[in-house]
C-alpha positions as CSV (number, residue, x, y, z in Angstrom):
1,M,-11.2,-47.9,21.2
2,K,-13.7,-49.7,19.1
3,L,-15.0,-48.3,15.8
4,S,-18.5,-48.2,17.3
5,Q,-17.0,-45.9,20.0
6,L,-15.3,-43.8,17.4
7,I,-18.6,-43.2,15.5
8,S,-20.5,-42.4,18.8
9,G,-17.9,-39.8,19.6
10,L,-18.2,-38.2,16.2
11,I,-22.0,-38.1,16.5
12,L,-21.6,-36.2,19.8
13,L,-19.3,-33.7,18.2
14,L,-21.5,-33.2,15.2
15,A,-24.5,-32.7,17.4
16,M,-22.8,-29.6,18.6
17,L,-22.8,-28.2,15.1
18,T,-26.6,-27.9,14.7
19,G,-27.4,-25.0,12.5
20,C,-24.3,-25.1,10.4
21,S,-24.3,-24.0,6.8
22,K,-25.1,-26.8,4.4
23,N,-21.7,-28.3,3.9
24,F,-19.9,-31.7,4.4
25,L,-19.6,-31.3,8.2
26,E,-23.4,-31.7,8.5
27,R,-23.5,-35.3,7.0
28,E,-24.7,-37.8,9.4
29,I,-22.3,-40.4,10.6
30,P,-23.5,-44.1,10.3
31,V,-24.2,-45.6,13.6
32,N,-26.6,-48.4,13.0
33,Y,-23.9,-50.8,11.8
34,S,-21.5,-53.2,13.4
35,E,-17.8,-52.4,13.4
36,D,-17.2,-54.6,10.3
37,E,-19.8,-52.8,8.4
38,I,-18.4,-49.3,8.7
39,F,-15.6,-49.3,6.1
40,V,-17.4,-51.2,3.4
41,S,-18.9,-48.4,1.3
42,Y,-18.0,-45.0,0.2
43,E,-20.8,-43.3,2.1
44,R,-19.9,-44.8,5.4
45,M,-16.2,-44.5,5.0
46,S,-16.3,-40.9,3.9
47,K,-18.4,-39.7,6.7
48,V,-15.9,-41.1,9.3
49,G,-13.2,-39.2,7.3
50,Y,-15.2,-35.9,7.5
51,G,-15.6,-36.5,11.1
52,V,-11.9,-35.7,11.7
53,Y,-12.6,-32.2,10.8
54,T,-14.9,-31.8,13.9
55,F,-11.8,-31.5,16.0
56,L,-11.3,-28.0,14.5
57,F,-14.2,-26.9,16.8
58,N,-14.0,-26.0,20.4
59,R,-10.2,-25.5,20.5
60,F,-9.9,-22.4,18.3
61,G,-11.4,-19.0,18.4
62,F,-14.2,-16.9,19.9
63,H,-15.0,-17.4,23.6
64,R,-13.9,-20.9,23.9
65,I,-12.1,-20.9,27.3
66,D,-14.8,-20.5,29.9
67,N,-16.5,-17.9,27.8
68,A,-13.3,-16.0,27.3
69,M,-11.0,-15.4,24.3
70,L,-7.4,-16.6,24.5
71,A,-6.5,-12.9,23.9
72,S,-7.6,-12.2,27.5
73,A,-4.7,-14.4,28.7
74,S,-2.2,-12.1,26.9
75,D,-1.5,-8.4,27.0
76,E,-4.1,-7.9,24.3
77,A,-7.2,-7.9,26.7
78,D,-8.8,-8.5,30.0
79,H,-11.9,-10.6,30.6
80,A,-14.6,-8.8,32.5
81,D,-15.7,-11.9,34.4
82,V,-13.2,-12.3,37.3
83,N,-14.5,-15.8,38.0
84,S,-13.6,-17.1,34.5
85,S,-11.0,-19.9,34.5
86,I,-9.0,-17.8,31.9
87,Q,-7.9,-15.7,34.9
88,R,-5.7,-18.5,36.2
89,F,-3.3,-17.8,33.3
90,N,-3.0,-14.2,34.4
91,M,-2.6,-14.9,38.1
92,G,-0.1,-17.6,37.5
93,T,-2.3,-20.2,39.4
94,W,-2.5,-22.8,36.7
95,N,-0.6,-26.1,36.8
96,A,-0.3,-29.6,35.4
97,A,-3.5,-30.6,37.1
98,S,-5.5,-27.5,36.3
99,N,-4.8,-25.8,32.9
100,P,-7.5,-23.5,31.6
101,E,-6.6,-24.7,28.0
102,D,-5.8,-28.4,28.6
103,C,-6.0,-29.7,25.0
104,W,-3.6,-32.7,25.2
105,A,-6.3,-35.4,25.2
106,Y,-8.5,-33.5,22.8
107,F,-6.0,-33.2,20.0
108,Y,-4.7,-36.9,20.6
109,Q,-8.3,-38.0,20.2
110,G,-8.4,-36.2,16.9
111,I,-5.1,-37.8,15.9
112,R,-6.4,-41.2,16.8
113,R,-9.6,-40.7,14.8
114,A,-7.4,-39.7,11.8
115,N,-5.3,-42.8,12.2
116,L,-8.4,-45.1,12.4
117,F,-9.7,-43.6,9.2
118,L,-6.4,-43.9,7.4
119,Q,-5.8,-47.5,8.5
120,N,-9.2,-48.7,7.7
121,S,-9.6,-47.0,4.3
122,E,-6.3,-48.1,2.8
123,D,-8.2,-50.5,0.5
124,Y,-10.7,-47.8,-0.5
125,K,-10.6,-48.5,-4.3
126,N,-11.7,-52.1,-3.9
127,I,-14.2,-51.1,-1.2
128,I,-15.7,-48.5,-3.4
129,F,-15.6,-50.9,-6.4
130,R,-17.8,-53.3,-4.5
131,D,-20.1,-50.5,-3.5
132,T,-20.6,-49.5,-7.1
133,I,-20.3,-52.9,-8.9
134,D,-22.7,-52.1,-11.7
135,V,-20.8,-50.9,-14.9
136,A,-23.3,-48.2,-15.3
137,N,-21.9,-46.6,-12.1
138,K,-18.5,-46.1,-13.6
139,A,-18.7,-42.3,-13.3
140,K,-19.9,-42.5,-9.7
141,Y,-17.1,-44.9,-8.9
142,E,-14.4,-42.5,-10.3
143,Y,-15.8,-39.6,-8.4
144,N,-15.9,-41.5,-5.2
145,V,-12.4,-42.8,-5.6
146,R,-11.1,-39.2,-6.3
147,D,-13.0,-37.9,-3.2
148,I,-11.5,-40.5,-0.9
149,E,-8.1,-39.9,-2.4
150,W,-8.5,-36.2,-1.5
151,L,-10.1,-37.0,1.8
152,R,-7.2,-39.3,2.9
153,A,-4.8,-36.5,2.2
154,E,-6.9,-34.0,4.0
155,V,-7.1,-36.2,7.0
156,R,-3.2,-36.6,7.0
157,F,-3.0,-32.8,6.9
158,L,-5.4,-32.6,9.9
159,R,-3.4,-35.2,11.8
160,A,-0.2,-33.0,11.1
161,F,-2.1,-29.9,12.1
162,Y,-3.3,-31.4,15.4
163,H,0.3,-32.5,16.2
164,F,1.4,-28.9,15.5
165,E,-1.2,-27.6,17.9
166,L,0.3,-29.8,20.6
167,V,3.8,-28.9,19.8
168,K,3.3,-25.2,19.9
169,R,1.9,-25.6,23.4
170,Y,3.9,-28.4,24.9
171,G,7.1,-28.6,22.9
172,G,8.2,-32.1,21.8
173,V,5.3,-34.6,22.1
174,P,4.7,-38.3,21.2
175,I,4.1,-38.7,17.5
176,M,1.1,-41.0,16.8
177,E,1.0,-42.5,13.3
178,K,-1.2,-45.4,14.1
179,A,-4.1,-46.2,16.4
180,T,-3.6,-48.9,18.9
181,T,-5.5,-50.3,21.9
182,D,-2.5,-52.1,23.4
183,V,-2.0,-50.6,26.8
184,A,1.7,-51.7,27.0
185,E,2.4,-50.1,23.6
186,L,0.7,-46.9,24.7
187,Q,2.5,-46.7,28.0
188,A,5.8,-47.2,26.3
189,M,5.4,-44.1,24.1
190,T,7.8,-41.2,24.7
191,R,8.1,-37.6,23.7
192,K,10.0,-36.9,20.6
193,S,12.3,-33.9,20.6
194,F,10.8,-30.6,19.3
195,D,13.0,-30.9,16.1
196,E,11.8,-34.4,15.5
197,C,8.3,-33.3,15.7
198,V,9.0,-30.4,13.2
199,E,10.6,-32.9,10.8
200,Y,7.6,-35.2,11.0
201,I,5.0,-32.4,10.4
202,V,7.0,-31.0,7.5
203,S,7.3,-34.4,6.0
204,E,3.5,-34.9,6.2
205,C,2.8,-31.5,4.6
206,D,5.3,-32.3,1.7
207,A,3.8,-35.7,1.3
208,V,0.1,-34.6,1.0
209,L,0.8,-31.5,-1.1
210,P,0.5,-33.2,-4.5
211,L,-2.6,-35.2,-3.3
212,L,-4.6,-32.2,-2.2
213,K,-6.9,-30.0,-4.4
214,E,-5.6,-26.6,-5.2
215,T,-9.0,-25.1,-4.6
216,W,-12.6,-26.2,-4.0
217,V,-14.0,-23.1,-5.7
218,G,-16.1,-24.2,-8.6
219,F,-16.1,-27.9,-7.4
220,D,-19.4,-28.0,-5.5
221,S,-17.8,-25.1,-3.6
222,E,-20.7,-24.6,-1.3
223,K,-21.0,-28.3,-0.6
224,W,-17.3,-28.7,0.2
225,R,-16.6,-25.3,1.6
226,G,-13.9,-25.4,4.2
227,R,-12.0,-28.5,3.0
228,V,-8.2,-28.5,3.1
229,T,-6.3,-27.3,0.1
230,R,-2.6,-27.2,-1.0
231,G,-2.4,-23.7,0.3
232,A,-3.4,-24.9,3.8
233,A,-0.6,-27.5,3.8
234,L,2.0,-24.9,2.7
235,A,0.7,-22.3,5.2
236,L,1.0,-24.9,8.1
237,K,4.5,-25.7,7.0
238,A,5.4,-22.0,6.9
239,R,4.0,-21.3,10.4
240,L,5.6,-24.4,11.9
241,L,9.1,-23.4,10.5
242,L,8.7,-19.9,11.8
243,Y,8.1,-21.3,15.3
244,A,11.0,-23.6,14.8
245,A,13.4,-20.7,13.9
246,S,12.2,-18.5,16.8
247,P,14.2,-17.9,20.0
248,L,12.3,-20.3,22.1
249,H,13.2,-23.2,19.9
250,N,16.3,-21.8,18.2
251,P,18.4,-20.4,21.1
252,S,21.6,-20.4,19.0
253,N,19.8,-18.4,16.4
254,D,20.7,-20.9,13.5
255,V,20.1,-18.7,10.4
256,A,19.5,-21.7,8.3
257,K,16.2,-22.3,10.2
258,W,15.1,-18.7,9.4
259,R,15.9,-19.3,5.7
260,K,13.8,-22.4,5.6
261,A,11.0,-20.5,7.3
262,A,11.3,-17.7,4.7
263,Q,11.3,-20.2,1.8
264,A,8.3,-21.9,3.2
265,A,6.3,-18.7,3.4
266,H,7.5,-17.7,-0.1
267,D,6.1,-21.0,-1.4
268,V,2.6,-19.9,-0.3
269,I,3.1,-16.4,-1.9
270,A,4.3,-18.0,-5.1
271,L,1.0,-19.9,-5.6
272,N,-0.4,-16.5,-6.7
273,R,-3.8,-17.7,-5.5
274,Y,-4.2,-15.5,-2.4
275,S,-4.5,-11.7,-1.9
276,L,-5.4,-9.2,0.8
277,H,-9.1,-8.7,1.1
278,S,-10.1,-5.1,0.2
279,N,-12.2,-4.6,3.5
280,Y,-10.5,-5.3,6.8
281,K,-13.8,-5.3,8.7
282,D,-15.7,-7.6,6.3
283,L,-12.8,-10.0,6.2
284,F,-13.8,-11.5,9.5
285,R,-17.4,-11.8,8.7
286,L,-16.8,-13.9,5.5
287,G,-15.6,-17.4,4.8
288,N,-13.5,-18.5,1.9
289,G,-14.0,-20.2,-1.4
290,A,-17.6,-19.7,-2.3
291,D,-17.7,-16.3,-0.5
292,G,-14.9,-14.9,-2.8
293,N,-12.6,-14.1,0.1
294,A,-9.3,-14.7,-1.4
295,E,-7.4,-13.9,1.7
296,V,-8.6,-16.9,3.7
297,I,-6.4,-20.0,3.2
298,F,-8.2,-22.3,5.8
299,A,-10.9,-21.6,8.2
300,Q,-13.1,-23.3,10.8
301,H,-16.5,-22.8,9.3
302,G,-19.0,-22.5,12.2
303,W,-22.7,-22.2,12.5
304,S,-25.3,-19.4,12.9
305,R,-25.0,-18.1,16.4
306,N,-25.3,-14.9,18.5
307,D,-23.6,-15.9,21.7
308,F,-20.4,-14.2,20.7
309,E,-22.4,-10.9,20.4
310,M,-24.2,-11.6,23.7
311,Y,-20.8,-11.8,25.4
312,N,-19.2,-8.8,23.6
313,Y,-21.7,-6.2,22.8
314,P,-21.2,-3.2,25.2
315,I,-23.1,-3.6,28.4
316,G,-25.7,-0.9,27.7
317,Y,-27.1,-2.6,24.6
318,D,-29.9,-5.0,24.6
319,Q,-28.6,-8.6,25.6
320,G,-25.0,-7.3,25.6
321,G,-22.0,-7.4,27.8
322,R,-22.0,-10.8,29.5
323,G,-18.4,-11.3,30.6
324,S,-17.0,-9.2,27.7
325,T,-13.5,-9.1,26.2
326,S,-12.0,-5.9,27.2
327,P,-9.1,-4.8,24.9
328,S,-6.2,-3.5,26.8
329,Q,-4.7,0.0,26.7
330,N,-1.4,-1.8,26.0
331,L,-2.8,-3.0,22.7
332,V,-4.5,0.3,21.9
333,D,-1.1,2.1,22.3
334,A,0.4,-0.2,19.6
335,Y,-1.7,1.4,16.8
336,E,0.4,4.0,15.0
337,M,-0.6,7.4,13.6
338,K,-1.9,7.1,10.0
339,A,-0.5,10.4,8.7
340,T,3.1,9.8,9.9
341,G,3.2,6.0,10.2
342,Q,5.0,6.6,13.5
343,P,4.3,5.0,17.0
344,I,2.4,7.3,19.3
345,G,5.3,7.8,21.6
346,E,7.6,9.1,18.8
347,P,8.3,12.9,18.7
348,G,6.5,14.3,15.8
349,S,4.0,11.4,15.4
350,G,1.0,13.7,15.6
351,Y,-0.5,11.9,18.6
352,D,-2.8,14.1,20.8
353,P,-3.5,12.7,24.3
354,A,-6.6,14.8,24.5
355,N,-8.0,13.1,21.4
356,P,-6.3,9.8,21.7
357,Y,-8.2,8.0,18.9
358,T,-8.1,10.7,16.3
359,G,-5.8,10.1,13.3
360,R,-4.8,6.6,14.3
361,D,-4.2,3.4,12.2
362,P,-7.7,2.5,10.8
363,R,-7.4,-1.0,12.1
364,L,-7.9,0.4,15.6
365,A,-11.4,1.5,14.9
366,L,-12.2,-1.7,13.0
367,S,-10.9,-4.0,15.8
368,I,-11.8,-2.0,19.0
369,L,-14.8,0.0,20.1
370,T,-13.5,3.2,21.7
371,N,-15.4,5.8,23.6
372,N,-18.0,7.9,21.7
373,T,-17.7,5.6,18.6
374,T,-21.1,5.1,16.9
375,F,-22.2,1.5,17.3
376,K,-25.7,0.3,16.6
377,N,-27.0,3.8,16.1
378,R,-25.7,5.4,19.3
379,P,-22.3,6.4,20.6
380,V,-20.6,4.0,23.0
381,E,-20.5,5.5,26.4
382,S,-17.4,4.1,27.9
383,W,-16.9,7.0,30.2
384,V,-17.4,6.5,33.9
385,G,-21.1,6.7,34.6
386,G,-22.0,6.1,31.0
387,L,-24.3,3.4,29.8
388,D,-21.3,1.2,29.0
389,G,-18.8,2.7,31.4
390,L,-16.3,1.2,33.8
391,G,-17.6,0.1,37.2
392,K,-20.8,-1.6,36.1
393,P,-21.3,-5.3,36.6
394,R,-19.9,-7.2,33.5
395,A,-18.9,-3.9,31.8
396,T,-15.6,-3.4,30.2
397,T,-12.7,-3.2,32.7
398,T,-10.4,-1.2,30.3
399,G,-12.7,1.4,28.8
400,Y,-12.8,-0.6,25.5
401,Y,-14.9,-3.2,23.8
402,L,-14.2,-5.7,21.1
403,R,-15.4,-5.0,17.5
404,K,-13.4,-7.5,15.5
405,F,-15.5,-10.6,14.6
406,V,-18.7,-9.0,16.1
407,D,-21.7,-8.8,13.9
408,E,-23.2,-5.5,15.0
409,G,-26.2,-5.9,12.7
410,L,-27.9,-8.5,15.0
411,N,-31.0,-7.7,17.1
412,L,-30.4,-9.8,20.1
413,A,-33.7,-8.9,21.6
414,Q,-35.2,-10.8,18.6
415,N,-32.6,-13.6,19.0
416,Q,-31.2,-12.9,15.5
417,S,-28.0,-14.9,14.6
418,S,-25.5,-15.1,11.8
419,M,-22.7,-17.3,10.5
420,H,-19.3,-17.0,12.4
421,T,-16.1,-18.3,10.8
422,W,-12.8,-18.5,12.6
423,I,-9.8,-18.0,10.2
424,L,-7.0,-20.5,10.9
425,F,-4.7,-19.3,8.1
426,R,-4.9,-16.1,6.1
427,Y,-2.7,-14.4,3.5
428,A,-1.7,-11.4,5.8
429,E,-0.2,-13.7,8.3
430,V,1.8,-15.5,5.6
431,L,3.2,-12.1,4.5
432,L,4.2,-11.3,8.1
433,N,5.6,-14.7,8.6
434,Y,7.7,-14.2,5.5
435,A,8.8,-10.8,6.6
436,E,9.9,-11.9,10.1
437,A,11.9,-14.8,8.6
438,M,13.4,-12.8,5.8
439,N,14.5,-10.1,8.2
440,E,16.2,-12.5,10.5
441,A,17.8,-14.5,7.6
442,Y,18.8,-11.6,5.2
443,G,18.0,-8.3,6.8
444,P,15.3,-5.8,6.1
445,E,15.8,-4.9,2.4
446,T,17.6,-7.9,0.8
447,T,15.6,-10.4,-1.3
448,G,17.9,-13.4,-0.6
449,G,17.1,-14.7,-4.1
450,M,13.3,-14.5,-3.5
451,T,10.8,-12.0,-4.9
452,L,10.1,-9.8,-1.9
453,T,12.2,-8.1,0.9
454,A,11.0,-8.2,4.4
455,K,10.2,-4.5,4.2
456,K,8.1,-5.0,1.0
457,A,6.0,-7.8,2.6
458,V,5.2,-5.6,5.6
459,D,4.4,-2.7,3.4
460,M,1.9,-4.8,1.4
461,V,0.0,-5.6,4.6
462,R,0.0,-1.9,5.5
463,A,-1.1,-0.9,2.1
464,R,-4.4,-2.9,2.1
465,A,-7.3,-1.0,0.6
466,G,-9.1,0.9,3.3
467,I,-6.1,0.8,5.6
468,Q,-3.3,2.4,3.5
469,M,-0.9,3.0,6.3
470,P,2.4,4.6,5.1
471,P,5.2,2.2,4.2
472,L,7.9,1.6,6.8
473,P,10.8,4.0,6.6
474,P,13.8,2.8,4.5
475,G,17.1,2.1,6.1
476,L,15.9,0.4,9.3
477,S,18.3,-1.8,11.0
478,Q,17.6,-5.5,11.5
479,A,16.7,-4.8,15.2
480,E,14.5,-1.9,14.2
481,M,12.7,-3.9,11.6
482,R,12.3,-6.8,14.0
483,E,10.4,-4.4,16.4
484,R,8.2,-3.0,13.6
485,I,7.3,-6.5,12.3
486,R,6.4,-7.6,15.8
487,N,4.2,-4.6,16.1
488,E,2.7,-5.1,12.8
489,R,1.7,-8.6,13.8
490,R,0.3,-7.3,17.0
491,V,-2.2,-4.9,15.4
492,E,-2.9,-6.8,12.1
493,L,-3.6,-10.2,13.9
494,A,-5.1,-8.8,17.1
495,F,-7.4,-11.2,18.9
496,E,-6.6,-14.0,16.4
497,E,-4.8,-16.2,18.9
498,H,-1.3,-15.2,17.7
499,R,-0.1,-12.8,20.3
500,F,-0.4,-15.3,23.1
501,F,2.0,-17.6,21.3
502,D,4.1,-14.9,19.6
503,V,5.5,-13.5,22.9
504,R,6.4,-17.1,24.0
505,R,8.2,-18.0,20.9
506,W,10.0,-14.7,20.9
507,K,11.0,-15.3,24.5
508,I,9.7,-11.9,25.6
509,A,6.8,-12.9,27.6
510,M,8.7,-12.4,30.9
511,Q,8.6,-8.7,29.9
512,T,5.2,-8.4,28.2
513,E,3.2,-10.6,30.4
514,N,4.5,-9.4,33.7
515,K,3.4,-5.8,32.9
516,P,0.1,-4.7,34.3
517,V,-2.9,-4.5,31.9
518,M,-3.6,-0.8,31.5
519,A,-7.0,0.8,31.0
520,M,-8.4,4.2,30.0
521,S,-10.6,6.0,32.6
522,I,-12.7,8.5,30.8
523,T,-14.5,11.5,32.3
524,R,-17.3,13.4,30.6
525,N,-16.9,17.1,31.2
526,A,-19.7,19.6,31.6
527,N,-19.3,20.8,28.1
528,N,-19.6,17.2,26.8
529,T,-15.9,16.9,25.9
530,F,-13.9,14.0,27.5
531,S,-10.8,13.8,29.7
532,Y,-8.7,10.7,29.4
533,Q,-6.5,9.1,32.1
534,V,-4.5,5.9,31.7
535,I,-4.9,3.7,34.9
536,K,-4.0,0.2,35.9
537,A,-6.7,-2.5,35.3
538,E,-4.9,-5.6,36.6
539,D,-1.5,-7.0,37.5
540,R,-0.3,-10.1,35.7
541,Q,2.2,-12.8,36.6
542,F,4.3,-14.9,34.3
543,T,7.2,-17.1,35.2
544,E,9.9,-18.9,33.1
545,R,8.3,-22.2,33.2
546,M,5.1,-20.9,31.5
547,Y,6.8,-20.6,28.1
548,L,5.5,-24.2,27.6
549,Y,2.4,-25.8,28.9
550,P,2.7,-28.5,31.6
551,I,2.0,-32.0,30.3
552,P,-1.3,-33.0,32.1
553,E,-0.4,-34.7,35.3
554,V,-2.6,-37.7,34.5
555,E,-0.7,-38.3,31.3
556,V,2.6,-38.4,33.1
557,L,1.4,-40.8,35.8
558,K,-0.2,-43.3,33.4
559,S,2.9,-43.4,31.2
560,N,4.9,-45.0,34.0
561,G,7.4,-42.1,33.7
562,N,8.0,-42.5,29.9
563,I,6.4,-39.1,29.2
564,T,8.5,-36.6,31.0
565,Q,7.2,-33.3,32.4
566,N,8.3,-29.9,31.1
567,P,10.8,-28.0,33.1
568,G,9.5,-26.2,36.2
569,W,6.2,-28.0,36.4
């Protein structure tokens, strides 16, 4: 690919970001230059580097898979539009030629763009010197040199991150550290083992760590909002090593891998830079850095929009309910009782089937709209026959609507919009990563030479201001703690694209994803009370081969057999 093609591609991607906040992603990419004129100045060079960030868009968050969230391809939710391609995951009808989330070529394109920038900006100090040859521009030269130094480290991080996104879906993949147009060289590339990919990504995170800024707050923080920091590199390493230690990739349960994962998560904690936001609901309506949200480590800063609300407002509201995300009864049942801290199925938990949403973990009401909940100044009518009830076209299929991420203050009839940010790494996940790894490496209540036990890390998440769930009971066995941690991830990280991959890396998807998605059928009684009955919404199908995505058929064919297919596909 020529550099002119590179720039054209970046322009196309940036054109999709119209309306973004005023930050570095909005800068125009230089196109009115020949190839030899691109990497000859700070301005042109830096804009190509910033363009590598654009691959954070369209493959993370919101309704990106044919208007559906990835949550609707797991036991978290169902998508109300039966014709959406997301349903192929649920029916088991996807394959190497038809994958609803085929992102192989997309991430390799991002990796290639990163390599082109890194290769052509190696002589950046001399290039920038020529660009600011006047002695009076010394301060500008020094600033620009620092910025390219940071940007080169950020692009290396993004290259590692895009490799990780491939690895978590496909297993071992080819590692690309340089851009090449040689067809024979490309065809000769082979897949590295999963462990080799892990080693490469870890080494990249370690290498860029001292080269990245610790924070962009106070340093043109609005202008550079969303750029990579050291915390992001450490968080990626921690998540990667957790995946590497998990049963899917660690069938022998090598405890040393769990210890590495625990240490990596502890390294993020030890920065003492991040903390849990005091308002769980507002957490998902804010960005990081300039917004004062100390929980967010790295996020995809989006643009002002209202399409997410159009898809996910309940059907009875103006402009709402177009193919909505319908949270499952399976997920709703995972939220514990607040007073006792017990699962709803435990004797003495305090759960009342006649009032199923009373006294529950506050995260339930902040994440999911349940029947009779006030939303936009009226109660949600999820009961059969209600304004938002089951059976209406495009209405919920489960009796529930999504609340998390939704800006309920928008007037869609007036086409109001607001900024939407998708969080890629946040501190609560780091604490839960740490807890999981610590429990597997050392048990529930042993520090292993670090500062927190597994139990303490989970209790910190549960104790968030406004949530304040009771701490986990002492004396849990390792197996009992494992189940509580997994449930904590399920409710804390609901709809954030973790559950889909968690059940795979834990090797439990054959159980969780073969269960029917359950719903709540609600009847309004004559005295305006409600009766609740759990019913089946949809059967699902998951087979052993689906633990990893198939390599796209076209990629296998054009590699002359050098890129092998995953088992079963």
